C-alpha positions as CSV (number, residue, x, y, z in Angstrom):
1,X,58.9,-107.4,174.6
2,X,62.5,-106.4,174.1
3,X,65.1,-108.8,172.8
4,X,67.3,-108.1,175.7
5,X,64.7,-109.0,178.3
6,X,64.8,-112.7,177.0
7,X,68.7,-112.9,177.3
8,X,69.4,-115.0,180.3
9,X,72.9,-113.8,180.5
10,X,71.8,-110.3,180.7
11,X,70.0,-110.9,184.1
12,X,71.6,-110.2,187.4
13,X,72.1,-113.2,189.6
14,X,69.1,-112.5,191.9
15,X,66.8,-112.2,188.8
16,X,68.3,-115.3,187.4
17,X,67.6,-117.1,190.6
18,X,63.9,-115.9,190.7
19,X,63.5,-116.7,187.0
20,X,64.7,-120.3,187.3
21,X,62.4,-120.8,190.3
22,X,59.3,-120.0,188.2
23,X,57.1,-123.0,187.3
24,X,58.0,-124.2,183.9
25,X,61.2,-122.3,183.6
26,X,62.8,-122.9,180.2
27,X,66.1,-122.1,178.6
28,X,66.9,-122.2,175.0
29,X,70.5,-122.7,173.8
30,X,71.2,-121.7,170.3
31,X,73.8,-123.9,168.4
32,X,75.6,-122.8,165.3
33,X,79.0,-123.4,163.7
34,X,82.0,-121.6,162.3
35,X,82.3,-123.3,158.9
36,X,82.6,-122.5,155.3
37,X,79.4,-121.7,153.5
38,X,80.6,-121.3,150.0
39,X,82.2,-118.2,148.5
40,X,79.3,-116.0,149.1
41,X,78.0,-116.6,152.7
42,X,79.8,-116.0,156.0
43,X,81.4,-118.7,158.3
44,X,78.9,-117.7,161.0
45,X,75.8,-118.5,158.8
46,X,74.3,-121.2,161.1
47,X,75.1,-119.2,164.2
48,X,73.4,-116.1,162.9
49,X,70.4,-118.0,161.8
50,X,69.9,-119.7,165.1
51,X,70.3,-116.5,167.2
52,X,68.3,-114.2,164.9
53,X,65.4,-116.5,164.4
54,X,65.2,-117.5,168.0
55,X,65.4,-113.8,169.1
56,X,62.3,-113.1,166.9
57,X,60.4,-116.1,168.2
58,X,61.0,-115.2,171.8
59,X,60.0,-111.6,171.2
60,X,56.5,-112.8,170.2
61,X,55.8,-114.8,173.2
62,X,53.8,-113.2,176.0
63,X,56.1,-111.5,178.7
64,X,54.8,-113.8,181.4
65,X,56.1,-117.0,179.7
66,X,59.1,-118.0,181.6
67,X,61.5,-118.6,178.8
68,X,65.0,-117.2,178.1
69,X,67.9,-117.5,175.7
70,X,71.3,-118.7,176.7
71,X,74.3,-117.4,174.9
72,X,74.9,-118.9,171.6
73,X,77.4,-121.7,171.0
74,X,79.2,-120.4,167.9
75,X,81.6,-123.2,167.3
76,X,80.2,-126.7,166.4
77,X,80.9,-130.2,165.1
78,X,81.8,-129.6,161.4
79,X,84.3,-132.2,160.2
80,X,82.7,-132.5,156.8
81,X,83.9,-129.0,155.9
82,X,87.4,-129.1,157.4
83,X,89.0,-129.2,153.9
84,X,87.8,-125.5,153.4
85,X,89.7,-122.7,155.1
86,X,87.9,-121.0,157.9
87,X,86.1,-123.9,159.2
88,X,86.8,-124.5,163.0
89,X,85.4,-127.8,164.1
90,X,85.2,-129.2,167.6
91,X,85.5,-132.8,168.1
92,X,82.5,-135.1,169.0
93,X,83.8,-135.9,172.5
94,X,84.4,-132.2,173.3
95,X,80.9,-131.2,172.1
96,X,79.4,-134.0,174.2
97,X,81.4,-132.9,177.2
98,X,80.3,-129.2,176.7
99,X,76.6,-130.2,176.6
100,X,76.9,-132.4,179.6
101,X,78.9,-129.9,181.7
102,X,76.5,-127.0,180.9
103,X,73.3,-129.1,181.1
104,X,74.2,-130.8,184.4
105,X,74.8,-127.5,186.1
106,X,71.6,-126.0,184.8
107,X,69.8,-129.1,186.1
108,X,71.1,-128.5,189.6
109,X,69.4,-125.1,189.6
110,X,66.1,-126.8,189.2
111,X,65.6,-125.9,185.5
112,X,62.6,-127.4,184.2
113,X,63.4,-127.6,180.5
114,X,66.4,-127.1,178.2
115,X,66.0,-126.8,174.4
116,X,68.8,-127.0,172.0
117,X,68.0,-124.7,169.1
118,X,70.4,-126.0,166.4
119,X,70.9,-124.5,162.9
120,X,73.8,-126.7,161.7
121,X,72.6,-129.9,160.1
122,X,75.9,-131.7,160.6
123,X,75.4,-131.9,164.3
124,X,71.8,-132.9,164.5
125,X,72.6,-136.6,165.4
126,X,75.3,-135.6,167.8
127,X,73.0,-133.2,169.8
128,X,70.3,-135.7,169.8
129,X,72.7,-138.3,171.4
130,X,73.9,-135.7,173.9
131,X,70.4,-134.8,174.8
132,X,69.5,-138.3,175.6
133,X,72.6,-138.8,177.7
134,X,71.9,-135.6,179.5
135,X,68.3,-136.5,180.2
136,X,69.5,-139.9,181.6
137,X,71.9,-138.1,183.9
138,X,69.3,-135.3,184.9
139,X,65.9,-137.0,184.5
140,X,64.1,-134.1,186.1
141,X,64.9,-131.8,183.3
142,X,63.4,-132.1,179.8
143,X,66.0,-131.9,177.1
144,X,64.6,-131.1,173.5
145,X,67.1,-131.2,170.7
146,X,65.6,-129.0,167.7
147,X,66.8,-128.3,164.3
148,X,65.9,-124.9,162.8
149,X,64.8,-126.3,159.4
150,X,63.1,-129.5,160.6
151,X,59.3,-130.0,160.6
152,X,58.5,-126.6,159.0
153,X,55.7,-127.6,156.7
154,X,55.5,-124.2,155.0
155,X,58.9,-124.9,153.4
156,X,57.3,-127.6,151.3
157,X,55.6,-124.9,149.1
158,X,58.6,-122.5,149.1
159,X,61.5,-124.6,148.1
160,X,61.7,-126.8,144.9
161,X,61.7,-130.6,145.8
162,X,65.2,-131.1,144.2
163,X,66.6,-128.2,146.3
164,X,64.8,-129.4,149.4
165,X,66.5,-132.9,148.9
166,X,69.8,-132.0,147.6
167,X,70.4,-128.4,148.5
168,X,72.1,-129.2,151.7
169,X,74.5,-126.3,152.1
170,X,74.6,-122.7,151.2
171,X,72.0,-123.2,148.5
172,X,68.7,-121.5,147.7
173,X,67.2,-121.5,151.2
174,X,70.3,-120.4,153.2
175,X,71.3,-117.8,150.6
176,X,67.8,-116.3,150.5
177,X,67.4,-116.3,154.3
178,X,70.8,-114.4,154.7
179,X,69.6,-111.8,152.1
180,X,66.7,-111.2,154.5
181,X,68.6,-111.3,157.8
182,X,71.9,-109.8,156.9
183,X,72.2,-108.8,153.3
184,X,75.6,-107.0,153.8
185,X,77.2,-110.4,154.5
186,X,76.1,-112.0,151.2
187,X,78.7,-111.9,148.4
188,X,77.9,-111.5,144.7
189,X,78.5,-115.1,143.6
190,X,75.5,-117.4,143.2
191,X,77.1,-121.0,143.0
192,X,75.4,-124.1,141.8
193,X,77.7,-127.1,143.0
194,X,77.4,-130.6,144.3
195,X,75.0,-133.1,142.9
196,X,73.1,-130.4,141.0
197,X,76.0,-130.2,138.5
198,X,75.6,-133.8,137.4
199,X,79.1,-133.9,136.0
200,X,80.6,-136.3,138.5
201,X,79.0,-139.7,138.9
202,X,81.2,-140.5,141.9
203,X,79.2,-137.7,143.8
204,X,76.1,-139.9,143.5
205,X,75.7,-142.7,146.2
206,X,74.9,-146.2,145.0
207,X,71.3,-147.0,144.2
208,X,69.1,-147.1,147.4
209,X,71.6,-144.9,149.3
210,X,71.5,-141.1,149.7
211,X,73.4,-138.1,151.1
212,X,70.8,-137.8,153.8
213,X,67.7,-139.8,154.6
214,X,66.8,-143.5,155.3
215,X,70.2,-144.8,154.2
216,X,72.7,-142.0,154.5
217,X,76.3,-141.7,153.6
218,X,78.9,-140.1,155.9
219,X,79.8,-137.6,153.1
220,X,82.4,-134.9,153.1
221,X,81.9,-131.6,151.4
222,X,85.0,-132.2,149.3
223,X,83.4,-135.4,147.9
224,X,80.7,-133.4,146.3
225,X,81.7,-129.7,145.7
226,X,84.6,-127.6,144.7
227,X,83.1,-124.3,145.9
228,X,81.7,-125.6,149.3
229,X,78.1,-125.3,148.1
230,X,75.9,-128.3,148.0
231,X,72.9,-126.9,146.2
232,X,71.7,-124.1,143.8
233,X,71.8,-120.7,145.0
234,X,71.1,-119.0,141.6
235,X,67.5,-118.3,142.2
236,X,68.0,-116.9,145.7
237,X,66.4,-113.6,146.5
238,X,65.1,-111.3,149.2
239,X,61.4,-111.9,148.7
240,X,62.0,-115.6,149.3
241,X,64.2,-115.0,152.1
242,X,61.7,-112.8,153.9
243,X,59.0,-115.5,153.4
244,X,61.3,-118.2,154.8
245,X,62.1,-116.0,157.8
246,X,58.4,-115.5,158.5
247,X,57.7,-119.2,158.0
248,X,60.4,-120.2,160.5
249,X,59.4,-117.7,163.0
250,X,55.8,-118.7,162.9
251,X,56.6,-122.4,163.1
252,X,58.7,-122.0,166.2
253,X,56.4,-119.6,168.0
254,X,53.7,-122.2,167.6
255,X,56.0,-125.0,168.9
256,X,57.3,-123.2,171.9
257,X,53.8,-121.9,172.8
258,X,52.4,-125.5,172.9
259,X,55.6,-126.6,175.0
260,X,55.3,-123.7,177.4
261,X,51.6,-124.5,177.9
262,X,52.4,-128.1,178.9
263,X,53.7,-129.8,182.1
264,X,56.5,-131.7,180.2
265,X,58.5,-133.6,181.5
266,X,56.1,-135.7,183.4
267,X,58.5,-136.1,186.4
268,X,58.1,-134.7,189.9
269,X,61.2,-132.6,190.5
270,X,60.9,-133.3,194.3
């Protein structure tokens, strides 16, 4: 199935009307950001990941499955990176308003499910809150906020544990994936910065606290890194990137296949 046939914004209005009327009609909204990704990756890294991976996922679903991709949201909530040039961050209230405005209008069309396909870790919590608020406002429409890298079990065998825990931004995984998806956008530098360097004890949260996890800190990138990288990109390579790409696509094909075979949400739309 061609990628264009899954683009909701490429449909004519009669086809869009017919598509949304199909049982189980689902739209997937990719979310990214325009933010620094070190000296070697583009500002559009998260947006590119969300759209490219989702395009590959939808292309593998059977043509009869009623699911389409909305236009990507390329600007996100990125205050942690604002000390680095190129970052364009929307405020939290504006992001919430955007989600509510778009989501409520889609719900009025009778849309069955709306998925947020987010590739920017800094807005996971915000989109989860927006999803809950939108579902309360439009209870007949399921809202599912997903994060590209979350729950992908295959990553456990591909990324070293220290990098999985501390490689939060523009490190091994993101650099390798970009080498697979768009190598021409990857610069020659391979920084190792942030907690990996170990030269600054102030970059380490107090005992029992962490950058992310059960007791997270609201960190800023400038707290941890001079280059904008939080992680170690030195061992990044094309082979790993291709494996990561395959693992991500396989995971989300499985997740969407299960979802599309279900009748979630358990609410009578009438």
